[in-house]
C-alpha positions in Angstrom: 35.6 110.6 136.7 38.3 110.9 133.9 40.7 113.7 134.2 41.1 116.6 132.1 44.0 116.0 129.6 45.8 119.3 130.9 45.7 117.8 134.3 47.5 114.6 133.0 50.2 116.5 131.0 50.4 118.8 134.1 51.9 115.5 135.9 54.0 114.4 133.1 56.9 116.9 132.5 59.0 116.6 129.3 62.2 117.0 131.2 61.1 114.9 134.3 61.3 117.7 136.3 59.8 117.4 139.9 57.5 120.1 141.7 59.5 122.1 144.0 57.7 121.2 147.2 58.8 117.7 146.2 62.3 118.3 145.7 62.5 120.0 149.3 60.8 117.4 150.9 63.1 114.9 149.5 66.2 117.2 150.4 64.9 117.3 153.9 64.4 113.4 154.4 67.7 113.0 153.0 69.4 115.6 155.3 67.6 114.1 158.4 68.7 110.6 157.3 72.2 111.4 157.2 72.1 113.1 160.6 70.4 110.1 162.2 72.7 107.4 160.5 75.6 109.3 161.8 74.3 109.7 165.1 73.5 106.3 165.6 77.0 105.0 164.1 78.7 107.3 166.4 77.0 106.5 169.4 77.2 102.7 168.5 81.0 103.1 167.9 81.7 104.7 171.2 79.4 102.3 173.3 81.3 99.4 171.6 84.6 100.8 172.7 83.3 101.5 176.3 82.4 97.7 176.5 85.6 96.7 175.2 87.3 98.9 177.7 86.2 96.5 180.4 86.9 93.4 178.7 84.3 93.2 176.0 81.5 91.8 177.8 79.2 93.1 180.9 75.8 92.4 182.3 73.3 94.4 184.6 70.3 93.5 186.7 69.0 89.9 187.3 69.1 87.7 190.4 72.7 86.6 189.6 75.6 88.1 190.9 77.1 90.1 188.2 80.8 89.7 187.5 81.4 92.7 185.3 78.8 95.3 185.5 78.1 97.3 182.2 79.2 100.8 181.9 76.4 103.7 182.1 76.0 104.4 178.6 75.8 100.7 177.7 71.8 101.3 177.2 72.5 103.7 174.2 74.0 100.9 171.8 70.6 99.2 171.1 69.0 102.4 171.1 71.5 103.7 168.5 70.9 100.5 166.1 67.2 101.8 165.9 68.2 105.5 165.4 70.4 104.5 162.4 67.7 102.0 160.8 65.3 105.2 161.3 68.1 107.2 159.3 68.3 104.7 156.6 64.6 104.9 156.0 64.8 108.8 155.8 67.5 108.4 153.5 65.4 106.2 151.2 62.5 108.1 151.4 64.8 111.1 150.2 66.5 109.1 147.4 65.5 110.9 144.0 64.4 108.7 141.0 67.5 108.6 138.7 69.9 109.8 141.7 72.1 108.8 143.7 71.5 106.0 146.3 73.5 106.9 149.3 72.2 104.3 151.4 74.4 102.0 149.6 77.3 103.1 151.8 75.4 102.8 155.2 76.4 99.0 155.2 80.2 99.3 154.5 80.0 102.4 157.0 78.6 100.1 159.9 81.1 97.3 159.8 84.4 99.2 158.8 83.7 101.3 162.1 83.2 98.1 164.3 85.8 96.3 162.5 88.2 99.1 163.2 87.4 98.9 167.1 88.2 95.4 167.1 91.4 95.6 165.2 92.4 98.5 167.4 92.0 96.5 170.6 93.2 93.3 169.3 96.7 95.1 168.9 96.3 97.4 172.1 94.3 95.5 174.3 93.2 97.4 177.6 94.7 96.1 181.0 95.2 93.5 182.4 95.6 91.9 178.8 98.7 92.4 176.8 99.8 91.3 173.4 97.9 90.1 170.7 94.1 89.4 171.3 93.4 86.7 168.4 89.7 86.7 169.3 89.2 90.1 168.5 91.8 90.1 165.6 89.7 87.7 163.9 86.4 89.4 164.6 88.4 92.5 163.3 89.3 91.0 160.1 85.7 89.5 159.2 83.9 92.8 159.9 86.5 94.4 157.6 86.1 92.1 154.9 82.2 92.3 155.6 82.3 96.3 155.1 85.1 96.7 152.6 84.3 94.1 150.1 80.9 95.9 149.5 82.7 99.3 149.7 85.3 98.1 146.9 82.3 97.0 144.5 80.7 100.5 144.9 83.9 102.2 144.0 84.4 99.8 141.0 80.9 99.9 140.3 79.7 103.3 141.1 77.2 104.2 138.4 75.5 101.0 138.8 75.6 100.8 142.7 74.5 104.4 143.0 72.5 105.6 140.0 71.2 101.9 138.8 71.1 100.6 135.5 71.1 102.7 132.2 67.6 101.4 131.3 65.7 103.1 134.0 66.0 106.5 132.3 64.7 105.1 129.3 61.7 103.4 130.7 61.1 106.8 132.4 61.1 108.5 129.4 59.0 106.0 127.7 56.4 106.5 130.3 56.4 110.3 130.0 55.6 109.9 126.1 53.2 107.4 126.5 51.2 109.6 128.8 51.3 112.7 126.7 50.3 110.7 123.7 47.5 109.4 125.9 46.6 112.9 126.7 46.5 114.5 123.3 44.5 111.8 122.1 42.0 112.2 124.7 42.1 116.1 123.7 41.5 115.5 120.4 38.6 113.1 120.9 36.9 115.4 123.3 36.9 118.3 120.4 33.3 119.0 119.0 33.2 118.2 115.2 33.6 121.3 113.0 30.3 122.5 111.1 30.3 123.9 107.3 27.8 126.0 105.7 27.1 125.8 102.0 26.5 129.0 99.8 25.5 127.8 96.4 28.0 125.4 95.2 30.7 126.8 97.8 31.0 125.1 101.0 33.1 127.1 104.1 33.6 126.2 107.7 31.2 127.8 110.0 33.8 129.7 112.1 31.5 132.3 113.7 28.0 131.0 115.1 25.6 133.5 113.1 21.9 132.7 111.7 21.6 131.5 108.1 19.2 131.5 105.7 18.8 130.2 102.2 17.1 127.8 100.1 20.6 126.7 99.1 22.2 126.5 102.7 22.6 123.7 104.7 24.5 122.8 108.0 26.6 119.6 108.1 29.1 118.2 110.6 31.3 117.4 107.8 32.0 118.9 104.4 30.3 117.5 101.8 32.1 115.3 99.5 30.7 115.2 96.0 26.8 115.6 97.2 24.2 117.3 95.1 23.5 120.9 96.1 20.2 121.1 98.1 16.9 121.4 96.4 14.8 124.4 96.3 12.1 122.8 98.5 14.4 123.2 101.4 12.6 125.1 104.4 13.5 128.8 104.3 14.3 130.7 107.8 15.0 134.3 108.7 18.7 135.1 108.3 21.4 138.0 109.0 22.6 139.0 105.5 25.2 141.4 107.0 26.8 138.6 109.3 26.9 136.3 106.6 28.9 138.7 104.3 31.1 139.6 107.1 32.0 135.9 107.7 32.7 135.1 103.9 34.8 138.5 103.7 36.8 137.3 107.0 37.4 133.7 105.4 38.5 135.4 102.0 41.0 137.2 104.0 42.1 134.4 105.7 43.2 132.4 102.6 40.3 130.0 103.6 38.5 130.9 100.2 40.0 131.8 96.8 38.7 135.2 94.9 36.2 132.6 92.7 34.9 130.9 95.8 34.3 134.0 97.4 32.6 135.7 94.8 30.3 132.8 94.1 29.3 132.4 97.4 28.6 136.2 97.8 26.7 136.3 94.9 24.8 133.4 96.2 23.9 134.8 99.4 22.9 138.1 98.0 20.4 136.4 95.5 18.8 135.0 98.5 17.3 138.0 99.9 14.0 139.2 98.7 14.0 142.5 96.2 
């Protein structure tokens, strides 16, 4: 079933404005997503530090003898990863078309935070280690590079990385213009053709639905172009003289009939009434 053109236009706003409920929903999703990402990243950061405090490795459970038990909060490390991924999903759902893509900052935030832990403990390891720990230093440099280089790209190309290319708004505007044109065309085609009435040799639009009677009066869906006046053999039906004269007078007042056309049409209509 085809939709009414007004329904189509209601969904295609010239300024690209979204309904209030959509804006509120996206803002709520963005807020929830940022909160979950922050919680997941914080828990992962602290959980990593607790493991590094005991040497950087641990184990729990199993039939074997465990050399180093994991801290009590170690189970939160894998949970924090899934919480952060859920937050990224909410941020993506709350991103506005043409708006800033905050999710581009999630990768740098993750690797820079973990890289900071590696670098800090590389230079200040927990006892009994002393001095520089090269293994953690190498991991710290790699993690900082994995987070710092993308962040540098985002900062140097903020418009491209956060808002996308310039071609996206143009495509959106073109789509809105196309939808508007289609809706207007559909509305034009759905209109009923205008009818015309002839009084003598004067043709006027039938703007008011009234009964007409005349041996020289015809109703057509298009104005006659050079057609001869109807013959006197046309059937005669009952008509309303007052309604016809009122319509002619209204057309004359609106400027749709000149003085000469109004006079001829009025005379032709009066001549149709029996004496």
